[in-house]
C-alpha positions as CSV (number, residue, x, y, z in Angstrom):
1,X,-22.0,15.5,36.3
2,X,-20.2,17.9,34.2
3,X,-18.8,20.0,36.9
4,X,-17.7,16.9,38.8
5,X,-16.3,15.8,35.6
6,X,-14.4,20.0,35.6
7,X,-13.2,19.3,38.9
8,X,-11.8,16.2,38.4
9,X,-9.0,17.9,36.0
10,X,-7.1,19.7,39.0
11,X,-7.2,17.0,41.0
12,X,-5.5,14.8,38.5
13,X,-2.9,17.5,37.9
14,X,-2.1,17.7,41.5
15,X,-1.7,14.1,42.0
16,X,0.4,14.1,38.9
17,X,2.8,17.0,40.5
18,X,3.0,15.1,43.9
19,X,4.3,12.1,42.0
20,X,6.3,14.0,39.9
21,X,7.8,15.8,42.8
22,X,8.3,12.7,45.0
23,X,10.5,10.5,42.5
24,X,12.9,13.7,42.0
25,X,12.8,13.5,45.8
26,X,14.3,9.7,45.3
27,X,17.4,11.3,43.7
28,X,18.6,11.3,40.4
29,X,18.5,8.0,38.7
30,X,21.9,8.8,36.5
31,X,23.9,9.1,39.7
32,X,22.2,6.4,41.5
33,X,22.6,3.8,38.4
34,X,26.4,4.8,37.7
35,X,27.8,5.7,41.1
36,X,29.1,2.0,42.0
37,X,30.3,2.1,38.3
38,X,33.9,3.4,38.2
39,X,34.6,3.1,34.7
40,X,31.6,5.5,34.0
41,X,33.2,8.7,33.5
42,X,31.8,12.1,34.4
43,X,31.1,12.9,30.6
44,X,29.1,9.6,30.6
45,X,26.8,10.9,33.5
46,X,26.3,14.4,31.8
47,X,25.3,12.6,28.3
48,X,23.1,10.2,30.3
49,X,21.5,13.0,31.7
50,X,21.1,15.0,28.1
51,X,19.4,11.8,26.9
52,X,16.9,11.4,29.3
53,X,15.9,15.2,29.4
54,X,17.6,14.9,33.1
55,X,19.7,18.7,32.2
56,X,16.6,20.6,31.5
57,X,14.2,22.8,34.1
58,X,11.9,20.9,36.2
59,X,8.8,22.3,34.8
60,X,10.1,21.1,31.1
61,X,11.0,17.8,32.3
62,X,7.3,18.1,33.9
63,X,5.8,18.9,30.6
64,X,7.7,16.5,28.2
65,X,6.4,13.5,30.9
66,X,2.7,14.5,31.0
67,X,2.9,14.1,27.6
68,X,4.4,11.0,26.9
69,X,2.4,10.0,29.8
70,X,-1.1,11.1,27.9
71,X,0.3,9.2,25.0
72,X,1.1,5.9,26.9
73,X,4.5,6.2,26.6
74,X,6.1,4.9,30.4
75,X,9.6,5.4,29.1
76,X,12.2,2.5,29.9
77,X,13.5,0.9,33.1
78,X,16.6,2.3,34.5
79,X,17.6,-0.9,35.5
80,X,17.8,-3.2,32.3
81,X,16.5,-0.6,29.6
82,X,13.4,-2.5,28.8
83,X,10.3,-0.5,27.8
84,X,8.1,-0.3,31.0
85,X,5.1,-0.9,29.3
86,X,6.3,-4.1,28.3
87,X,6.9,-4.7,31.9
88,X,4.0,-4.1,33.1
89,X,1.8,-6.1,30.8
90,X,4.1,-9.2,31.6
91,X,2.8,-9.1,35.0
92,X,-0.8,-7.9,34.9
93,X,-2.3,-11.0,33.7
94,X,-0.8,-12.6,37.0
95,X,-1.8,-9.7,39.1
96,X,-5.4,-9.4,37.8
97,X,-5.6,-13.1,38.1
98,X,-5.0,-12.8,41.7
99,X,-6.9,-9.7,43.1
100,X,-10.0,-10.2,41.1
101,X,-9.9,-14.0,42.4
102,X,-9.3,-12.1,46.2
103,X,-12.0,-10.0,45.3
104,X,-14.8,-12.9,44.4
105,X,-13.6,-14.6,48.0
106,X,-14.0,-11.2,49.9
107,X,-17.7,-10.7,48.6
108,X,-18.6,-14.4,48.9
109,X,-17.5,-14.9,52.1
110,X,-17.7,-11.6,53.9
111,X,-21.3,-10.6,52.6
112,X,-23.0,-13.6,54.0
113,X,-20.8,-13.9,57.4
114,X,-21.4,-10.1,57.5
115,X,-24.8,-10.5,57.1
116,X,-25.6,-13.5,59.8
117,X,-23.5,-11.8,62.3
118,X,-25.9,-8.3,62.5
119,X,-28.9,-10.9,62.2
120,X,-27.5,-12.5,65.6
121,X,-25.7,-9.7,67.1
122,X,-24.5,-9.9,70.9
123,X,-24.2,-13.7,70.2
124,X,-21.2,-16.3,70.3
125,X,-20.8,-16.1,66.9
126,X,-21.1,-12.6,66.3
127,X,-18.2,-11.9,69.4
128,X,-15.7,-14.5,67.6
129,X,-16.5,-13.0,64.2
130,X,-15.9,-9.6,65.2
131,X,-12.6,-10.8,67.4
132,X,-11.6,-12.6,64.0
133,X,-12.1,-9.0,61.7
134,X,-10.3,-7.3,64.3
135,X,-7.3,-9.5,63.7
136,X,-7.6,-9.2,60.1
137,X,-7.4,-5.3,60.3
138,X,-4.6,-5.3,62.8
139,X,-2.0,-8.1,61.1
140,X,0.3,-6.8,58.6
141,X,-0.3,-8.4,55.7
142,X,3.4,-9.2,54.8
143,X,3.9,-10.3,58.0
144,X,1.1,-12.7,57.9
145,X,2.4,-13.6,54.3
146,X,6.3,-14.5,55.9
147,X,4.4,-16.6,58.8
148,X,2.5,-18.7,56.3
149,X,5.4,-19.1,53.9
150,X,7.4,-20.4,56.6
151,X,4.8,-22.6,58.6
152,X,3.3,-24.3,54.8
153,X,6.3,-23.7,52.5
154,X,8.9,-24.7,54.6
155,X,8.3,-26.6,58.0
156,X,5.4,-28.2,56.7
157,X,5.9,-28.6,53.0
158,X,2.3,-28.5,51.9
159,X,2.6,-25.6,49.3
160,X,5.2,-23.7,47.1
161,X,6.2,-20.2,48.2
162,X,7.1,-18.7,44.8
163,X,6.5,-18.6,41.3
164,X,3.0,-19.4,39.3
165,X,3.1,-23.4,38.7
166,X,6.4,-25.8,39.1
167,X,9.5,-26.2,36.8
168,X,8.0,-29.1,35.1
169,X,4.4,-27.9,34.4
170,X,4.3,-28.0,30.8
171,X,4.9,-32.4,31.1
172,X,2.0,-32.8,33.5
173,X,-1.8,-33.3,32.5
174,X,-4.2,-30.7,32.2
175,X,-5.6,-31.2,35.5
176,X,-2.3,-31.3,37.0
177,X,-1.2,-28.2,35.9
178,X,-4.9,-26.5,37.2
179,X,-4.2,-28.1,40.6
180,X,-0.6,-27.4,40.3
181,X,-1.8,-23.2,39.9
182,X,-4.1,-23.3,42.5
183,X,-1.7,-24.6,44.7
184,X,0.7,-21.6,43.5
185,X,-2.0,-19.5,44.2
186,X,-3.3,-20.5,47.9
187,X,-1.0,-18.7,49.8
188,X,-0.7,-14.9,47.9
189,X,-5.0,-15.5,47.8
190,X,-5.2,-16.1,51.3
191,X,-3.2,-13.3,52.2
192,X,-4.9,-10.6,49.6
193,X,-8.2,-11.7,50.3
194,X,-7.6,-11.8,54.6
195,X,-7.5,-8.0,54.9
196,X,-10.4,-7.2,52.7
197,X,-12.0,-10.1,54.4
198,X,-12.0,-7.9,57.7
199,X,-13.4,-4.7,55.9
200,X,-15.7,-5.9,53.7
201,X,-17.7,-8.3,56.3
202,X,-17.6,-5.4,59.2
203,X,-18.7,-2.9,56.7
204,X,-21.6,-5.2,55.6
205,X,-22.4,-5.7,59.6
206,X,-22.7,-2.5,60.4
207,X,-24.8,-1.3,57.1
208,X,-26.9,-4.6,57.8
209,X,-27.5,-3.3,61.6
210,X,-28.7,0.4,60.3
211,X,-30.9,-1.2,57.7
212,X,-32.5,-4.0,60.5
213,X,-33.5,-1.1,62.9
214,X,-35.4,1.1,60.1
215,X,-39.0,1.4,60.4
216,X,-40.3,-0.8,57.3
217,X,-38.1,-3.9,58.8
218,X,-40.5,-3.3,61.8
219,X,-43.4,-3.1,59.8
220,X,-42.5,-6.2,57.9
221,X,-41.9,-8.1,60.7
222,X,-45.0,-7.1,62.5
223,X,-47.2,-8.2,59.2
224,X,-45.9,-11.9,60.5
225,X,-43.3,-12.2,57.2
226,X,-40.8,-14.7,57.7
227,X,-37.2,-13.8,59.0
228,X,-35.3,-15.3,55.7
229,X,-37.9,-12.8,53.7
230,X,-37.5,-10.1,55.7
231,X,-33.3,-10.0,55.8
232,X,-33.2,-11.7,52.0
233,X,-35.8,-9.1,50.2
234,X,-35.9,-6.1,52.2
235,X,-33.2,-5.8,54.7
236,X,-30.1,-7.3,52.3
237,X,-30.9,-5.6,49.3
238,X,-31.0,-1.5,50.9
239,X,-27.9,-2.5,53.2
240,X,-25.5,-4.0,49.9
241,X,-26.0,-0.4,48.2
242,X,-22.8,1.3,50.3
243,X,-21.2,-2.1,49.7
244,X,-21.3,-2.3,45.8
245,X,-19.9,1.3,46.1
246,X,-17.0,0.1,48.0
247,X,-16.9,-2.7,45.4
248,X,-16.5,0.3,42.9
249,X,-14.1,2.0,44.8
250,X,-11.6,-1.1,44.7
251,X,-11.8,-1.8,41.2
252,X,-8.9,0.7,40.1
253,X,-7.2,-0.9,43.1
254,X,-6.9,-4.2,41.2
255,X,-4.1,-3.0,38.9
């Protein structure tokens, strides 16, 4: 455990180095910010570079950036000069709400369907299920989102395509506010869950098929254990172990 923890530090340093280099390859933020403003003189640009520390060597810039990052100081936005931490905290609740709900939907729907598909291998349901999951893999989420916005938001005008609530939400009864919030969540929640549903359900199916081929499952069936108990008590318990591992790996992606 300690050895793994120590090995994680070089990986973390490598990630920060790559991130720092990519940011610099994107261009000088002062130049990008001021190049379209004819009133900004060369002297002002030099002062801005000194203010942001961009006149220092890259090694010094990296060290100062790492120190601020370790203290939770993400600096200020080049767009409106607001603290980046404040901008993140403003959007974090909506991000967490959307992603946690999407993950719950994925696991509540994908796991039972993956188990059922594995237990009915080569059936009609299994073929349809496989086709749907492959479509889920193949469809780009941004393209699917645009299609759903066009169809449900513009053509049918059933669902809103922006915001978290209506403009008059404050004047609605509380239950109407909840329904309004759910209507605004419907499209982004479906798009967020669709791609993850395809992956988790296929992973559950393959894991379940592997477990169902084990000797102890055949022994349980030979002893006359009911199919429901074989699936629920013996097979599912072991098939979910790698799926739970994927859930743990997915948690950092919530932010």
